[in-house]
C-alpha positions as CSV (number, residue, x, y, z in Angstrom):
1,M,142.3,170.0,35.7
2,T,143.1,166.3,34.4
3,I,140.4,164.0,32.8
4,K,140.7,160.3,32.6
5,E,138.3,158.9,30.2
6,V,137.8,155.0,31.7
7,K,136.7,153.5,28.5
8,F,135.3,149.6,27.8
9,A,138.6,147.6,26.9
10,D,139.2,144.7,24.2
11,I,138.6,142.0,27.0
12,G,139.6,138.8,23.5
13,E,137.6,135.7,22.2
14,G,135.8,138.2,20.0
15,V,133.6,140.0,22.1
16,H,132.8,143.4,21.1
17,E,130.3,144.5,23.4
18,G,129.2,144.4,27.0
19,E,125.7,145.4,29.2
20,I,126.3,147.4,31.9
21,L,124.7,145.3,34.6
22,E,125.5,147.2,38.0
23,W,127.5,151.2,38.8
24,H,129.1,151.0,42.1
25,V,130.2,154.6,42.4
26,K,127.6,157.6,41.4
27,V,128.4,161.4,40.0
28,G,130.6,163.0,42.5
29,D,131.7,160.3,44.5
30,H,135.8,160.3,45.3
31,V,137.2,156.0,44.1
32,D,140.5,155.3,44.6
33,E,143.3,153.7,42.2
34,E,141.6,150.1,41.7
35,Q,138.5,150.7,43.0
36,L,135.7,149.1,41.8
37,L,133.4,150.9,39.4
38,V,131.6,149.0,37.0
39,E,130.0,145.6,36.6
40,V,129.6,144.4,32.9
41,N,128.3,141.1,31.3
42,T,129.6,139.5,28.0
43,E,128.6,136.9,26.3
44,K,131.3,135.3,27.9
45,V,131.4,136.5,31.6
46,N,131.0,139.5,33.5
47,A,134.2,141.8,33.7
48,E,134.7,144.2,37.1
49,I,136.1,147.2,35.6
50,T,138.4,149.3,38.1
51,S,139.3,152.7,38.6
52,P,143.5,153.2,36.3
53,V,143.1,156.7,39.2
54,S,142.3,158.4,42.3
55,G,140.0,161.4,41.9
56,T,136.5,162.0,41.2
57,V,133.6,160.6,38.7
58,V,132.4,164.0,37.0
59,S,129.8,161.7,34.8
60,I,128.6,158.5,34.2
61,E,128.5,157.6,30.2
62,K,126.8,154.5,30.2
63,K,122.9,153.5,32.3
64,E,122.5,150.3,33.7
65,G,121.0,148.0,31.2
66,E,122.8,149.9,28.4
67,I,125.1,148.1,26.2
68,V,129.0,149.7,25.3
69,K,131.1,148.2,22.2
70,V,135.1,148.0,23.0
71,G,136.1,151.3,23.0
72,E,133.6,152.9,23.8
73,T,133.8,155.9,27.6
74,L,131.9,154.1,30.7
75,V,132.9,157.3,33.3
76,K,134.6,160.1,32.8
77,I,136.7,160.9,36.0
78,E,138.7,164.3,37.5
79,V,142.0,163.1,38.7
80,S,143.1,164.4,42.2
81,E,145.9,165.9,42.7
82,T,148.1,163.9,44.6
83,A,147.5,161.2,42.0
84,A,148.7,163.5,39.1
85,D,152.1,164.8,41.7
86,I,152.8,160.9,42.6
87,S,154.9,160.5,39.4
88,K,156.8,164.1,40.0
89,S,157.7,162.7,44.0
90,Y,159.1,159.9,42.7
91,E,162.1,161.5,41.1
92,P,165.1,162.1,42.6
93,T,166.6,165.4,41.9
94,T,169.9,164.3,40.6
95,A,170.7,161.6,38.6
96,P,172.6,158.7,40.2
97,T,176.3,159.5,39.7
98,T,177.9,155.3,39.4
99,A,176.4,152.1,38.2
100,T,175.5,150.8,41.2
101,E,173.7,153.6,42.4
102,Q,171.8,153.6,38.9
103,G,171.4,149.6,39.8
104,M,170.2,150.4,43.0
105,E,167.6,153.3,41.2
106,E,166.3,149.8,38.9
107,K,165.8,147.9,42.2
108,D,164.8,149.7,45.3
109,D,161.9,152.2,44.1
110,S,162.1,152.8,48.3
111,L,165.2,155.0,47.9
112,F,162.7,157.8,47.3
113,T,160.9,158.0,49.4
114,A,161.9,160.5,51.7
115,A,161.0,162.4,48.5
116,V,157.7,162.3,48.6
117,P,155.6,165.5,50.3
118,I,153.7,164.5,53.5
119,R,150.3,165.0,51.8
120,T,151.5,162.3,49.7
121,V,152.4,160.1,52.2
122,K,148.7,160.2,54.1
123,R,147.1,159.9,50.7
124,R,148.3,156.3,50.8
125,E,147.3,155.4,54.0
126,A,144.1,156.8,53.6
127,R,144.0,155.1,50.8
128,Q,145.0,152.1,52.4
129,E,142.7,151.8,54.9
130,K,140.4,152.3,52.4
131,T,141.2,149.7,51.0
132,M,141.4,147.0,53.7
133,T,137.1,148.1,54.7
134,R,136.9,147.7,50.2
135,V,134.4,144.5,50.1
136,L,136.2,142.2,48.1
137,A,133.6,139.9,46.0
138,A,132.3,138.6,43.0
139,P,129.0,140.2,41.3
140,A,127.3,136.9,41.7
141,V,128.0,137.2,45.7
142,R,127.3,140.9,46.0
143,R,123.8,140.5,43.7
144,R,122.8,137.5,46.5
145,A,123.8,139.0,49.7
146,R,122.2,142.6,47.8
147,E,118.9,140.8,47.5
148,A,119.1,138.7,50.7
149,G,120.0,142.2,52.6
150,V,123.0,141.7,54.0
151,D,126.1,143.4,54.3
152,L,128.8,142.4,53.2
153,T,131.4,144.3,55.2
154,Q,129.7,142.0,58.1
155,V,131.1,138.8,56.2
156,P,134.3,137.6,56.9
157,G,135.6,135.9,53.9
158,T,138.1,133.0,53.1
159,G,138.9,133.2,49.7
160,P,141.8,135.3,48.6
161,G,143.1,138.4,50.1
162,G,139.6,138.2,52.5
163,R,137.4,137.1,49.1
164,I,133.7,136.6,50.0
165,T,133.0,134.2,48.6
166,Q,129.5,132.4,47.9
167,A,130.6,129.3,50.7
168,D,131.0,132.4,52.9
169,L,127.9,134.2,52.8
170,D,126.1,131.3,53.3
171,R,128.1,131.1,56.8
172,F,126.6,134.1,57.4
173,L,123.1,133.7,56.3
174,S,122.8,130.1,58.2
175,S,124.5,131.9,61.2
176,T,121.8,135.2,61.5
177,Q,118.7,133.7,59.7
178,E,116.2,130.9,59.9
179,P,117.8,127.9,58.5
180,Q,115.0,127.9,55.1
181,I,116.4,131.2,53.5
182,I,119.7,129.6,52.1
183,T,117.6,126.7,50.7
184,K,115.4,128.3,49.2
185,A,115.0,128.4,45.2
186,P,116.4,131.6,44.0
187,S,114.4,134.6,43.7
188,I,112.9,136.2,40.5
189,P,114.5,140.1,39.8
190,R,112.0,142.2,41.1
191,G,110.2,144.0,37.6
192,Q,108.0,146.4,37.3
193,V,104.4,146.0,38.6
194,I,101.9,147.1,36.7
195,G,98.1,146.1,37.7
196,N,98.4,142.6,38.3
197,I,101.2,142.1,35.6
198,E,105.6,142.3,36.6
199,R,107.6,143.3,33.8
200,I,111.7,141.8,34.6
201,P,114.2,143.0,31.8
202,L,115.7,140.7,30.4
203,R,119.2,141.5,31.9
204,G,123.1,140.4,33.0
205,I,123.7,136.0,32.3
206,R,119.8,135.2,31.8
207,R,119.8,138.4,28.1
208,T,123.5,136.5,27.1
209,I,121.5,132.6,27.1
210,A,118.6,134.2,25.4
211,Q,120.6,135.8,22.3
212,T,122.9,132.9,22.5
213,M,120.2,130.3,22.8
214,R,118.3,132.0,20.1
215,K,121.6,132.4,17.7
216,S,121.8,129.3,18.2
217,K,118.6,128.0,17.8
218,D,118.5,130.1,14.1
219,T,122.0,128.5,12.7
220,A,121.9,125.4,13.6
221,A,119.8,122.4,11.6
222,H,119.0,121.5,15.6
223,Y,118.2,117.3,15.6
224,T,117.7,115.1,19.0
225,Y,118.5,111.5,18.9
226,F,117.4,109.0,22.5
227,E,119.1,106.0,22.9
228,E,119.2,104.8,26.8
229,V,122.2,103.1,29.0
230,D,122.6,100.1,31.4
231,M,124.2,102.0,33.3
232,S,125.7,99.1,35.9
233,A,129.0,98.6,35.2
234,L,129.8,102.3,35.7
235,D,128.1,102.6,38.3
236,D,129.7,99.3,40.1
237,L,132.7,100.6,38.7
238,R,132.2,103.3,41.0
239,Q,130.8,102.8,44.1
240,K,134.5,100.3,44.1
241,A,136.1,103.3,42.9
242,K,134.9,105.1,46.7
243,A,137.6,104.4,49.0
244,M,140.7,105.6,46.2
245,A,138.6,109.0,45.7
246,E,138.8,109.9,49.3
247,E,141.6,108.9,49.6
248,R,142.9,112.0,46.8
249,G,140.1,114.2,48.1
250,V,138.5,114.2,45.4
251,K,134.5,113.1,44.5
252,L,134.0,111.1,41.6
253,T,130.6,111.9,39.7
254,Y,129.5,109.8,36.6
255,L,129.9,112.9,34.7
256,A,133.6,112.6,34.7
257,L,133.3,109.1,34.2
258,I,131.0,109.8,31.7
259,I,133.7,112.3,29.6
260,K,136.4,109.8,29.9
261,C,133.9,106.9,28.3
262,L,132.9,110.1,25.8
263,I,136.4,110.9,24.2
264,P,137.5,107.9,22.4
265,A,133.9,107.9,20.7
266,L,134.3,111.4,20.0
267,K,138.0,110.2,17.8
268,K,136.3,107.7,16.3
269,F,133.8,110.2,15.3
270,P,135.4,113.7,14.5
271,L,132.6,115.5,12.9
272,L,130.7,115.7,16.3
273,N,133.6,117.5,17.8
274,A,133.6,120.4,15.3
275,S,132.4,123.8,14.5
276,V,131.5,125.4,11.6
277,D,132.6,128.7,9.8
278,D,129.1,130.0,8.9
279,E,131.3,133.0,6.9
280,K,134.0,130.9,5.7
281,Q,131.0,128.2,5.3
282,E,133.9,126.0,6.3
283,I,133.6,122.6,8.7
284,I,136.2,122.8,11.1
285,I,137.5,119.5,12.3
286,K,139.4,120.1,16.2
287,H,141.7,118.0,16.6
288,Y,141.7,118.3,20.4
289,Y,138.8,117.9,23.1
290,N,138.2,120.8,25.7
291,I,134.5,119.7,27.0
292,G,132.3,121.9,28.4
293,F,129.7,121.0,31.0
294,A,126.0,123.4,32.4
295,V,126.4,124.2,35.5
296,D,123.3,125.5,37.4
297,T,123.4,128.9,39.0
298,P,121.7,131.7,41.0
299,Q,122.2,133.7,38.1
300,G,121.1,131.2,35.6
301,L,122.8,128.7,33.7
302,V,126.9,128.6,32.5
303,V,128.9,126.6,30.6
304,P,132.5,126.3,32.0
305,V,135.3,124.0,29.6
306,I,137.3,121.2,30.6
307,K,140.7,122.3,28.4
308,N,142.2,119.2,27.0
309,A,139.9,117.1,28.7
310,D,141.5,114.3,26.8
311,K,144.8,114.1,28.9
312,K,143.7,114.1,32.1
313,N,142.5,110.4,34.0
314,V,139.0,110.5,35.4
315,W,140.7,111.8,39.2
316,Q,141.5,115.2,37.3
317,L,138.8,115.2,35.3
318,A,136.6,114.9,38.5
319,K,139.0,117.6,40.4
320,E,138.5,119.9,37.8
321,I,134.0,119.3,37.8
322,R,134.3,120.3,41.2
323,E,136.8,123.5,41.1
324,L,134.8,124.8,38.0
325,A,132.1,124.1,39.2
326,T,132.4,126.1,42.2
327,K,134.0,129.1,40.3
328,A,130.5,129.0,38.1
329,R,128.4,129.6,41.3
330,E,130.7,132.2,43.4
331,G,130.7,134.0,40.0
332,K,134.6,133.6,39.3
333,L,134.8,132.1,36.0
334,T,136.8,133.6,33.7
335,L,137.0,134.7,30.4
336,N,139.4,131.2,29.5
337,D,137.5,128.9,32.0
338,V,134.4,129.2,29.6
339,T,135.9,129.5,26.0
340,D,137.2,127.2,23.2
341,G,134.6,124.8,24.1
342,T,134.9,121.4,21.1
343,F,131.5,119.5,22.2
344,T,129.4,119.8,25.7
345,V,128.0,118.1,28.1
346,T,124.4,119.1,30.1
347,S,122.7,116.4,32.8
348,I,119.9,117.2,34.6
349,G,120.1,113.6,36.6
350,N,120.7,114.6,39.3
351,I,116.9,117.0,39.6
352,G,115.2,114.7,37.8
353,G,113.2,114.1,34.3
354,V,113.1,111.4,31.6
355,M,114.0,112.9,28.3
356,A,114.9,116.1,26.9
357,T,116.1,118.1,23.4
358,P,119.0,120.2,24.8
359,I,119.9,123.5,22.1
360,I,123.6,122.9,20.9
361,R,126.4,125.4,22.2
362,W,126.5,127.9,19.4
363,P,129.0,127.4,17.1
364,E,129.4,123.5,18.5
365,V,128.0,121.0,16.3
366,A,126.6,118.5,18.7
367,I,125.5,118.8,22.7
368,L,125.2,115.2,24.7
369,G,122.4,115.6,28.0
370,I,122.4,112.9,30.4
371,M,119.3,112.1,32.3
372,K,118.4,110.7,36.0
373,T,119.5,107.6,36.6
374,K,116.3,104.5,37.3
375,L,116.1,101.8,38.2
376,R,113.2,99.5,35.5
377,P,113.0,96.2,34.4
378,V,114.5,95.1,30.7
379,V,115.2,91.9,29.1
380,I,118.5,90.6,29.0
381,E,120.7,87.5,27.6
382,K,122.1,85.2,30.4
383,Y,123.3,82.5,28.7
384,G,122.1,82.8,25.7
385,K,118.3,82.9,27.1
386,P,116.4,86.4,28.2
387,E,115.3,87.6,31.4
388,I,113.9,90.1,32.7
389,A,116.2,92.3,35.2
390,I,116.2,95.0,37.6
391,R,118.5,97.8,35.9
392,P,120.1,101.1,37.0
393,M,118.7,102.6,32.9
394,M,119.7,106.1,31.6
395,Y,118.3,108.2,28.7
396,L,120.6,110.2,26.8
397,S,119.5,112.8,24.1
398,L,122.2,114.0,21.6
399,T,121.4,116.0,19.9
400,L,123.1,117.3,16.4
401,D,123.6,120.5,13.6
402,H,122.0,118.6,10.7
403,R,123.7,120.7,7.9
404,I,126.6,118.9,9.3
405,I,125.6,115.7,10.1
406,D,123.7,112.9,9.8
407,G,121.1,110.6,11.8
408,A,122.6,107.7,10.4
409,V,126.1,108.9,11.8
410,G,124.7,110.6,15.1
411,A,123.1,106.5,15.8
412,R,126.9,105.2,14.8
413,F,128.6,107.3,17.6
414,M,125.4,106.9,20.3
415,N,125.8,103.4,19.6
416,T,129.6,103.5,20.1
417,L,128.9,105.8,23.6
418,I,127.1,103.5,24.7
419,Y,129.2,100.6,24.4
420,Y,132.2,102.6,26.2
421,M,129.4,103.0,29.1
422,E,128.9,100.0,29.4
423,N,131.9,98.3,28.7
424,P,134.4,101.0,30.6
425,G,137.5,99.2,30.7
426,V,137.5,98.5,26.9
427,F,138.8,101.5,26.1
428,L,141.1,101.2,28.2
429,L,142.7,98.3,26.4
430,E,142.7,101.0,22.7
431,E,144.8,103.8,24.3
432,E,148.1,103.2,22.6
């Protein structure tokens, strides 16, 4: 009997541990190679751990909600005889006698298919049949389907390899349930009801958010600076660019335009595009611009990162924002999608709100909050005389780490950013 220990591997980017989110097998289950075993939530992304072998689950070493560290065993699998025999069945009975035969052996494994025992061929066919019926879906999709009581095997998938996306689930729900089902607020995880209170375990993305926000507040010296910006110029530019955006198949959002205005401001004030190495007591200035943006998902807030935003035009930014936001809501973000940010933007303008005090995304030192644009009466100067006009105005909230950035620096940065937002054509003239 051969026992295979499946361990939590190092996925890089400083991830040392994860939380067991959900087991998809139990002791006694037969599993196929590459079958999903367990979902593990890390501070970066959800990781799907699959089986490296075919066999029977003999023990599960970690419970749901338990923390597992890199290198620790998750599950033990008794390897099936057929799986153990596969490598032997592929070995040729005699060595190649010519260089041509040797080259053919290296390039074409099918030469030895005839040597595979019949039981192995049948085993493979059974595995292929099971693989065909196995549901491919991200953890977020699985969880949402489970909460809605949906059998995912009944949902047609349009993603790669038949993978079921959030959009696929939306279509299925709209065709089988009342319309309001898919428009209601995300359901709260079920907890333990005791009397007239309910205790909900702090798990998954919500626990990650709690830990990272607490770490940020405990480490950085937060302060928030507020200012308002006249959005007339950006609004006019966006309206005029709608036809061009449609031709390119993208939706031009305020976020893409603001990120474009943000880059030259960060270049003038590099301290805001930095992080702090608390262990070495060093400020690390980043001479690259990876802009994170907060996305509201059914599971909680996540922050995908646009890499090298300074090297992308506004159309590329708009396209990448949409793609990353879709991946976030479908639970498909990779580790690369959420790491190595240098500055973050969070927007609640589509929901509402006048002001907010965003929490810095540690170890960064600044975050910009974008509020709702509202028509308001403001005093402007026209032909040298003040007058009242109705303008689309937006409040900006800039939270900074006061250990690194003084109030005067933050104010000057904000003034620069507002100048570019109110005069979006200027920085195009400044580009080398």
